[in-house]
C-alpha positions in Angstrom: 54.5 8.8 -41.0 51.4 8.4 -38.8 50.9 10.9 -35.7 52.1 9.2 -32.4 48.3 9.3 -31.6 47.6 6.4 -33.8 47.8 3.1 -32.3 48.7 0.3 -34.7 47.1 -3.3 -34.1 47.2 -6.3 -35.4 45.0 -9.8 -34.9 46.7 -10.4 -31.6 46.1 -7.0 -30.0 43.1 -6.5 -31.4 40.7 -7.9 -28.2 42.9 -5.9 -25.5 43.1 -2.3 -27.6 39.7 -2.5 -29.0 37.2 -4.5 -27.6 38.4 -3.9 -24.1 39.1 -0.4 -24.5 37.0 1.8 -22.0 37.0 4.4 -25.1 35.3 4.2 -28.4 38.0 3.1 -30.8 37.9 4.1 -34.7 39.6 1.3 -36.6 41.0 1.8 -40.1 41.6 -1.2 -42.3 43.8 -0.4 -44.8 47.1 -1.9 -46.8 50.4 -0.2 -48.1 49.1 -0.7 -51.8 45.8 1.5 -51.1 45.4 4.8 -52.6 42.8 5.9 -50.8 44.2 4.6 -47.8 47.3 6.9 -48.1 44.5 9.9 -48.7 42.8 9.2 -45.7 46.0 8.9 -43.5 46.4 12.7 -42.8 42.9 12.9 -41.7 43.3 10.2 -39.6 46.0 12.1 -38.0 44.1 15.2 -37.8 40.8 13.4 -36.1 43.0 11.4 -33.6 44.3 14.9 -32.3 41.3 16.7 -32.5 39.3 13.7 -30.3 42.4 12.8 -28.4 41.0 11.7 -25.0 37.6 11.1 -26.1 38.5 8.3 -29.3 41.4 6.2 -29.9 42.2 6.1 -33.5 43.9 2.3 -34.5 45.0 1.2 -38.0 45.3 -2.6 -39.5 47.1 -3.6 -42.1 45.0 -6.2 -44.0 47.5 -7.6 -45.4 49.5 -8.5 -42.1 46.1 -9.3 -40.3 43.7 -11.8 -41.7 41.5 -12.9 -38.8 39.9 -9.8 -37.6 39.3 -8.1 -41.2 37.5 -11.8 -42.2 35.8 -11.7 -38.4 34.0 -8.5 -39.2 33.7 -9.1 -43.6 36.2 -6.3 -44.7 35.8 -6.7 -48.0 36.8 -3.1 -49.3 39.4 -0.9 -47.9 39.8 1.8 -46.5 37.2 0.2 -44.0 36.4 2.6 -41.1 34.8 1.1 -38.0 33.6 2.7 -34.3 33.8 0.3 -31.4 32.4 0.9 -28.3 32.0 -1.1 -24.9 33.5 -4.0 -27.1 30.8 -3.8 -30.0 30.7 -2.7 -33.7 28.8 0.7 -33.0 29.2 2.2 -37.0 30.8 1.4 -39.9 32.2 3.5 -43.5 33.7 2.2 -46.2 36.1 4.6 -48.3 37.9 7.5 -48.3 36.4 10.3 -46.0 37.1 13.7 -46.1 37.7 15.6 -42.6 34.2 17.1 -42.4 32.5 13.4 -43.2 34.9 11.6 -40.9 34.3 14.1 -38.0 30.6 14.1 -38.8 30.8 10.1 -38.7 32.9 10.2 -35.7 30.5 12.7 -33.8 27.0 10.9 -34.6 28.4 7.7 -33.3 30.4 8.7 -29.7 
């Protein structure tokens, strides 16, 4: 359902796909049963296209992956985190509209 521009990552691929990425990575922590997570999905598709080449957009299912969400203290979903150079740069919890998400990304690129 999501765009081809969005990577689906796991505990096993997090290190290589996010921490070792040469571009900033926006990670969306989500779950199938989460209404706000479903609501933000088309917004993520849009920003993945808009920032293609500048930013990697990735999704991690918190029900299927426990280690990374626990490591970063994920308590509410959706949680959005921007990683740059292997470090956590910024976090937002809750569904954002496109303008809010675009502002969040631009202020942290």
